[in-house]
N, C-alpha and C positions, 0 to 999 in steps of 0.2 A: 554739756561737755564735762567730763570728769577732770578734776584737778590733777595735774601731772607733777612729777618730781621736779624740784627746783635745782638748777645746776649752773656751773660756770666753767668756761673753757679757756684753754691756752692756745695761742696762735703761734705755731712754730714755723709756718711757711714763710717764704721770702716776700710775699705780697699780701696786702690787705687794704682796707679802706683808708685812704689818706685823708679825705675830707668829705663827709656826707652831710654837712650843714646845709639846711634849706632856708629856714628863717627862724625867728625866735620861738614860734609856736611848734614848728615841725623840725626840731634839730635831730639829725640822725647821728649815729655813732661815728665820731672821727677817730680813726685808729691808725697808728703808724707802728711799723715793726723795726726792730734793730737786729743787725747781724751779730755774729759772735765777737766782733771787735768792738761792739757798742756803738758803731756808727749807724746812721739811718739807712735802712735797706731800701732798695728800689720798691716803689709802690704802684699799685693799680687803682685808679678811681673806679669804684664799682657803683657809685650813685652820683649823678650830677647834682650840683649844689641847688638846683632849682626844681627838684622832683616835686616839691609841694607847691611851687609857685609858677611854673612854666605855663604858658597859655598857647592856644592855637587860634590863628586868625587867617583869613584869606591872604595869600601872598602871590601876586601875579608877576613878580619880578622874574625875568627870563634867567635861564641857566646857561652856562657854557658847557656844552656837551659834545662828546666825540661819538661818532657812530661808524661802524663798518657795515658794508652792504654785502650780505651773503648772496653769492651768485645764483644759488639754487632755491631761494626762498620766494615763493609766489606772492607773499604779502608785501613785497617791496615794489613800489611803482617803477623803480629803475630797471626792473627785470622784464618789463613789458614794453613792446614797441607799439606805439599808437600811430596808425597811418591815416586816420581821418580826424578832423577837428571841427568843433562847432562853438561859436561864440554867442552868448546870450547876455543882453543888457537890459536890466529892469529899470522901469521908471513908473511914476504914478499915472502916467498917461498910457501905459501899456508896456510892451517889450519889443526889442528889435533883435534880429538874428542874423548870423553870418556863418560862412564856412561850408562844409560839405553836406549841404541839405539838398536832397534830391526828391523829397516828397514820397519816395517809395520805401527805400531801406532806412532812411533817417527822415523823420518828419517832426516839425516843431509847430505847435499850435498855441495861440494865445486867446483867452477869452476873459474879459473883465479882470485883467491882471494876472490870471492863473495861466502858467505855462506848462504844457504837456509835451514831453519828448517821447517818441516811439522809435526804437532802433532794432531792426532785424538784420542788419548787415553782419557779415562774417568778420569784418575788420574790427579792430579795437579803436574806440573813439575817445578822444580827449575833449571834454567840455570845459570852457572857461566862462564863469558867470560873474558878472559885475552889476553895479547899479543899485538902485534903492526903490522900494515900494512899501507903502503902508497898508496895502490891500491886495496882496498877491500870494502866489505860491509857486513852487517848482515840483513837478512830478515827472519821474523818468521810468520808462519801461525799456528794458534792454535784454537781448538774448545773449550778450557777451559781457564780460567784465569791462569796466570803463574807468577813465580818470575824470574826476570832478574837481576842478580847481576853483576855489573861492578866492576872488581877487579884488576885494573891496565890495562886498555884497551885504546888503541890508534888506531883509524880508520880514514883514509882519503880516500874518494871516489871521484876521479876526475870527475865522470860521473853521480853522483846521490846522494841520501841520504846515510849517514853513517849507520844509523839504520832505518829500515822500517818495522813496525809491521802491517801486513795485517790480523789483528784479531780485532773483535769488542769487545773482552773480556777485563777485567781489567788486566793491566800490573803493577806488583809491581817492580819498578826500585829501587834496593838497591845499594847504593854507599858504597862499602866495606870500613870498617874503615882503615885509614892510607893509602889509595890508591888515586892516581891521575888518572883521566880518561879524554881523549880528543876525540872529534869528529869533523870532518870537511868535508863539502861537496865540490863539484866542482862548477865552475862558470857557468856551463850549465848541465842540466840533459838529459841523454838519455831517449828516450820515454819509459815510463812504459807500462805494459800491459793495453789494452784498458779499462779493468774493474777495474784497480787499481789507487789509488792516490799516489802521492809522493810529499808532500807539504812542507817538511822541512828537515833539516839535521838530526834531530831525529823526526820521524813521527810515529804516531799511529792512527789506526782507532778507537781503544778503549780508555778507561780511562788510564791515566798515573798517578801513585801514587809514588812519589819520597820519599825515606827515606834513612837512613844510615848516617854515619858521614864522608864519603870520599868526594872527590871533583870531579866536572864535569865541563869541559870547552867545549863549543859548538860554532863553527864558521860556520855561515851560509853565503855562498858566492853567492847563487842563489835564495833561498827562505827564509822561516822562519828558526829560530834556533831550537826551540822546538814547536811542534804542535800536538794537539790531535783533532780528529773530534768528540770527546766526551768532557771530562773535564780533567783538570790537577790539581793535588794537591801536595803541597810541605809540608813536615813535618819538625819539629824541628831537627836540626843537619846537614841537607844537606848544601852543599856549592857549588853553581852553578853560573857559569859565562857564559853569552851568548853575542856574538857579531855578528851582521848582517850588511851587506852592501846592500842587495837587497830585504829585506822583514821584517816582524815583528820579534821581538825578541822571545817572548813566546805567544802562542795563544791556548786557549781552546775554542772550538766552544760553548759548553754548559755552561762552567764555568771555572774560575780559582780560586783556594782556596789556600791561603798562610797561613798555620798554624804556620809556624816558619821557621828557617833556614836563611841562607845568600844567597840572590838572587841579582846578579848584571847583568844588561842588558844594552848594548850599541848598538844603531842602528843609522846608518847614511843614510838609504834609504829615498827617497822622500815619504812623507806622511805616513811613517811607525809608528807603535806603539810599544813601548818597551814591554808592557804586555797588551794583549787585549782579549776580549771574546765577542761573540754574546749574551751571557747570563749574569749571575751574577758574579761579582768580589768581593771576600771577603778576607780581610787581618786581621788576629787576632794575629800575633806574628812575631818574627824574625826581620830581617833588609832587606828591599827591596830598591834597588837603581836603578834608570833608568836615563840614559844619552841619550838624543835624539838631533841630529843635523840636520836631514833632514827637508827641507821646505815643504810647501804646493804645490799643483798642481791642474790642471783642469782634472777631471776624465771624459773622453768622455762617458763611459758607464752610469755613474750617472748623467751626464750633470750638474755637480756641482763642486765646489772647495772642495777639501778634504785636511786636514792638518795632521800633525804628533801629537803624544801625548805620554806622559810617561805612563799613565794608561788610558785605554779606555774600557768602558763597555757599550754595547748596551742595557743592562737592568739596574739593580741597582748596586751601589757600596756601600760597607760597610767596613769601617776601624774601628776596635774595639780594636786593640792593636798593639804592635810592633812599628817599626820605618820605615817610608816611606820617601825616599829622591829622588827628581825628579829635573832634570835640562833639559830644552828644549831651545835650541838656534836657532831653525829653524824658518823661516819666517812663520807667521800664526800658529805656533805650540802651543799646549796646554800642561799644566802640567798634569792635570786630566780632562778627558772629559767623561761625563755620559749622556746617552740618556734618562734615567728615573730618579729615585730618588737617592740622594746621602746622606749617613749617616756617619758622622764622629763622632764616639762614644768614642774613646780612642786612646792611643798611641801618637806618634809624627809624624806629616805630615809636611815636609819641601819642598817647591816648588819654583823654580826659572824659569821664562821665560824671554828671552831677545829679541826674534824675533820681527821684524816689521810686519805690516799688509801685507799679500799677496793679490794682486789684479789681476783679470783676465778680460781683455777686458773692464775695467772700469765699470763693472756692477756686478761682483761677487767678493767676497773677503773672506778671512779667517783671523780673528784677533787673535793675540797671547794673551792668558789669562792664569792665574795661575790655577784656578779651575773653570770649566764650567759645569753646570748641567742643562740639558733641563727640568728636573722635579724639584720638590721641594728639597731644600737642608737643612739638619738639622745638627747642631753641638751640641752635648750633653756632650762631654768630651774630654780629651786629650789636646794636643797642636797643633795648626794649624798655620804655619807661611808661608807667601807667599810674594814673591817679583816679580813684573811684570814691567819691565822697557823699553818696546819696543816702546814707543811713543803712538800716538793716537790709541785707541782701546785696549790697553793692560791693561785690568782690572785685579784686584787681584782675587776676588771671584765673580762669576756671576751665577745667577739662572734665568731660563726662567719662573719659578714659584715663590714660596715664599722662603724666607730665614728665618730660625728660629735658633737663637743661644740661647741654653738653659743651657750651661755649658762649662767648659774648658777655654782655653786661645787661643784667635784668634788674630794674629798679621799680619797685611797686609800693605805693602808699594807698591804703584802702581803709574804709570804715569797717567793713566786714572782713572775711579772710583775705589776706593779701594774695596768697597763692593757694589754690584748692584743687586737689585731684580726687575724682570720684573713685579712682583705683590707686595704683602705686605712684609715688613721687620719687624721681631720680634727680640728683644733682651730681653730674659727672665732671663738670668743668665750668670755666667761666667765673664770673663774679655776680653774686646775687645779694640784693638788698630788699627785704620784704618787711613792711611795717603795717600793722593793723591798729587802728585807734579804737576799735570796738569788738575785736574778736581775735582769731589766731593769726600769727604771722605765716607759718607754713601749716597746712592742714591736708592730710591724706586719709582717705577711707580705706586705704590698704597699708602697705609698708612704706616707710620713708628711708631712702638710701642716700647717705652722704658718701660719695665715692671719689670726689675730687673738687677742684675749684675752691672758691672762698665765699662764704655765706654769712651774712649778718641778718638776724631776724629779731623783730620786736612784736610780741603780742601784747594784749592789754592785760588788765588785772584779773585775778582769779574770779571765776574758774577757767578763764581763757588762757591760752598757751602761746609761748614763742614758737615751739615746734610740737605738733600734735599728730601722732599716728593713731590709728583706730584700734586701741588696745582692747576695747570692749569686745571686739570680734576676733581677738587673737593676733593682731598685727603688731609690729614693733618698729623700732628705728635701728638701722645698721650704719655703723661708722667703719668705713674701710679705707678712707683716704680723705684728702682735702682738709679744709679748716672751717669751723662753724662757731659762731658766737650767737647764742639765743637767750633772750630775756623775756619774761612775761609773768603771769600769775602762776604758771607751772610749765613744765616741759616733759615730753615723753623722752624716755631713755632706753638704750638697748637692753633687751632681756634675753638675747640669744647669743650663744658663743660664736656664731658666725660673724658677729660684730667684732672686728679684730683690732680696732684702734682705740686707745685709751681716751678717757674724758674725765673732767672734773666738774663739780657742781657746788653751788652755794645758794642759800636762801636767806631772806631777811627783808628789811625795809630799806629802800634806796631812794635817794632824792634826785630830782631832775638836774642834770648838769654835773652830777657827781663824777669825779675822775676816778678811773679804775686802772690798775696796773696788774699784769700777770708776769711773774718772774720764775725762772728756774735757777735757784741759787742766787748768785749775784747778777745774773744776766736778765735784763728786762726784755721780755718777749713781745709784749703788746701793751698799748695804753689806749683808752677809749673813754667816752663820757656817755652817760645814760640820757636818753631823750625825754624821759618821763619819770615821775615819782611812782614808786611801787611800794605798797604796804603788803608785807609777807610775799615778796616777789621771788622769782627764780632766775638764776643765771647758770647757763650751761656752756661749756667750752670743750671742743675737741680740735686736734690739729695733726697734720701730717707728722708721723714719727712719734707721736705722744704714746708713752708706754705705761701700761698698768703697773702700779707699785712705786713709781717715782713720785716725788713730792714737788708741788708747785705752790707758789705764794700768790694769793689774791689780796690786793690792797684796794679798798673802796672807801674813799673819803679818809677818815681817820682810823678805820677798822681794818684789821689784817687777819687773814685766815690761811693756815697752812693746809693744803689739800692734797690728798693722795689719789692719783689717777687710778681709775678702774676700767676694766674692759667691758663688762656687762653686769647687770644686777637685776633687781626686782623693780616693779613699777611703783613700789611704796616709797615713802619719804626717806626713811633711814638717815644715817649720819648723826653726827654729834649736834648738840643743841647750842654749842658755843664755837667760836672760831677755833679751827684746828680739829674739828670733828672728823671721824674716819669715813671709810668707804667712799672717798671722793667727794663728800658733801660737807660743807660747813654752814654755819648759821650765824647771822648777826642778831 
């Protein structure tokens, strides 16, 4: 990466980073602004103080959630009337049955602890299942959608799935209030019928719609924990824990929809995904926690390296609410991985990845990343915080398309690029903190547009940058609004007259913890402290309303430079060699 011009910015906006301190090793810039009267201006916290130290762990504590029932939504059990009922009670001595069983339209059979239900009735049936068995299973065939209430149920099946739904109809899984339910499969599955699948401890051919305020624990020892060959939906109130050692945690082929509830998934399988879908993944409420420890591997069928992930969507991913917590320690593992577009619209997303790069035969690899989107990535609200510390290749947020930050709070600490766009990078609003300890803070292979919001960026020492646009291929940086403070071994600067907002820059050697002040005349506009020491480093500043030709004063430690703002220039160093150098650049 080429060394970029070194620069320094003024912050004239009314909000900036109040306190970005994480710990002694990872201290971010703490910046406060003052208004024209000299009093402290209102401030927005753009990085939480624990961005370098927060952790992710299983949290099964219930949430207090409100839910409205749409009258026209068929995924809500409340919108279906069930006119027949069947009770099933498991025990190690067998199982007992009650209710509307006539042997013709509804039959229930038991053999060696395995219960098989066959329903051809035109009525909607409600099944209530209780009891305990250490050597049994439940299989249901049904021509119609049905209600399956788990009301204090414990099933272990040493030779297959605990619950196997061989119906393509919707299944309303209701976790009865006040009950604890557990399912566990075996380490190997006996062969199912040739025409049937058995892909998980809790498997369904049709849609799985979970509701109720009870709890469910699922242990998958052979395949996935919960899987539908259609889609899976979780509603507010549910409390579900899934642990797998040989497959994915939760998978819905067509979609996974998390509307609320408490979802905890732990998976240790190689290349496994905690929550995955071949279709769309949507999270709008609740608290979802994914803990992944499995590394990547070479897939002979795909002839490629595949890695693990906390969330994996082969189509789009949308997070609009709730809390999402992900930790992946596997080699080459991702926190979030999306094959198409990624939309982060609200809620809180917290991601940690610590794995190193996984390599195969020296020619294929999988790199550990916090958030990776093969399509465009848009952040429009909420809080997104990412820590990726696995060494080379461990980027915080990466898109193979464009990245557009339009609102919210984005906080990234990474070893490699903190935020990387294969195409253009837009910051239109919100608050952004991006720090790399081994590469660039912001890196785009196209143009970088600072159009709004407040951004603080730290890259590492030369030749890496705070902000790095792809100048080698003719791209540049555009400042048309917002506030930016960038420091690193170098910085890209605007080279096109379409960049309309002024900026200032300075270069020199800076010590970690050094206090810096930017002023316009007697008015102090911003103060901050540097997180690291820089030898021949670069500081760059632009802010809303900053005008080319005006002078601004930068004080760093005991050194002071008077800097003249410019609108755009060349990508060369330029400027004076001493404090007070021209063209917006000063040097210590």
